[in-house]
C-alpha positions, 0 to 999 in steps of 0.5 A: 380626326373624322372618320371616312371610308376606304377600300381594297380591291383583291385583283383577279389574280390575288383571287384566283390563286386563293390569296384572298385569306392571307392578305386579309390576315394582314389587313385585320391585324395591322389596322385600327380600322373597322371592315364594313363591307365585302363584296365579290364583284365581276368587273366588265368592260365599263368597269375597267375603262371607268376605273382605269381612266379614274386612275390616270385622272388622279396622276401623282406628280410625286410618282406618275409612273405608278399611276400610269402603270396601275391605270394600264393594269386595270385596262388590261387586267380587270375586264373580261378576257375571252368573254369571260368576266373575273372575280375580283373582291372588294373590301370596305374600311371605316376609320380615321385616315383609312387611306394612309393606314391601307396604303401602308399595310398594302405597300408601294409599287416600286421601292420594294421591288427594286431587288430581292434583297430589298423585299422585307416581306412586311407589305401585302406587295411585298409578299403577293405582288410582282414587278419585274423590270427590264434589266437593260432598260429600268424604264421597261416593265416586263411583268407586272401584278399588283395584287391589291389596289388601294387609294393613297388620298381621300380625294381619290378614294371619294372619286373612285367609291362614287364610280363604284356606287355608280356601276355596283347596282344591277350587278349580282352579289353571286358571281356567275362567271364560270362554266365547269366540265360537269355542271350537274355536279356543281353545287353551292354552299353557305359559310358564315365566319361566326361573331366571335371571330370579330370580337377584337383584331385577330387573324382567324377570318383570314386564316379560317378562308385560307383553311377553306381554300384547300376544298378546291371550291370557289368563293363566288359571293361574300358579305359583312352581315348582321343577323337580326333576331328574326333571321337568327330565330329562322336560321336556327329553327331546326336547332330548336326542335333539336335542342328540345329533343336532345336535352329536354328528357335527359335534364328532366330526368336529372332533375327528377333524381336530384329532387328524389335524392335531396328530398328523400321522396319518390317522384310519380311518372307524371311529376317526371313528365312535368319536370321534363316538360317544365324544367328539361323543355326550359333548359333546352330553350335557354340553350337555344337562346343563348345561340340567338344571342350569340348570333344576333347580339340579343336575346329574343325575350329582350328583343322589342317586337318593333326591333326584331328585324333590325340588323344585329349588334354583332357582325359575321362574314357570309360566304358562298362556295361553288364547286363540285361536291362543294358542300361535303368539301366545306363540311370536311374542312369545317369539322364536326360541331364539338371542337374537341371531336374535330380532327386536327387541321380542320376550322373547328378544332384549330379555332373553335373553343366550345359547341356554342363558339365553334367559329364557323357554320357550314351548311349541312346539305344542299337543301339547307344550303338553299333554305339558309342562304335565302334567310341571309339574303346572299343576293343582296349587298349593303355596299353601295349604301355604305358607300353613299352614306359614307360620301353623304357624310363628308 
């Protein structure tokens, strides 16, 4: 079967309630689809009206009531209220038969909400959605929150994605929709959920987002990112200097002691210095290149010059968090670089396996956040290109 593209939208309510991590866990664990794109959007009136109209036009004779209910929800809840836009998370999934698979995980609107006893908890809507009908008139809906939106057919997915691709250009990848009571205290900081979390189907990315949600700051930007070798070298340039300072002299001294013991001779101070500058610095550089390979998929010396700026072969997820004292709050939840030294309940203690594979990165200062966000281009997102390429393909 040919691979195609579909999507899931987490509604403003789901995002505001910090349920994105839990919902993502379910999607990643139960799907054999690839998550290829992610973007936090802030729908305007045009988006809400256009998307609602599409839902109405895609009315299924099998369940016209659901289509009408969803159309009304989008029209009334996804656009701005009180002059303020609301965050909505878009995820793009690629694979065989994505609409059916996503629909199965997301769940139907009506069947699972007939009564408390009929709720199984298996689907996202079992867990996060609400549909309350008037007990005296089952045709009347008292309250409705679908939690997520996803198309049930590929034709509908294509139409909706085409609409998204026409609306997304010009929209900011970092959502600006909040007026804070103490704006001078508000910071933005960067988080990267590293490639070791994406090697196979895993609950880790979603659970990590769930852990960060307790910091009390908001996700205002998100994207799937493949770091190039050039970007990795720039991003980790300070680490290169730190590793050389940390390891070169110590490893050189150990090499000197080993050789003196092995050959029963004494080395001069100059020879010891040569060992530090050669073997010690070489060891530190190898450690650095392991980091480059881990984050981009390729060591610098193995990457042809004309491919240095090409997207890497491994992926990560880039998130921008915003709020008062955001940098410190996120670092507190992340934990120290060495997972073995991190307190219980922190991201690195729970999911990191070593200093190298410590599962996530968070900026160490507001100044570093600004530098790092520039390198990973947080203002740019490839979702439009992914959508257009998929539509052109079929």
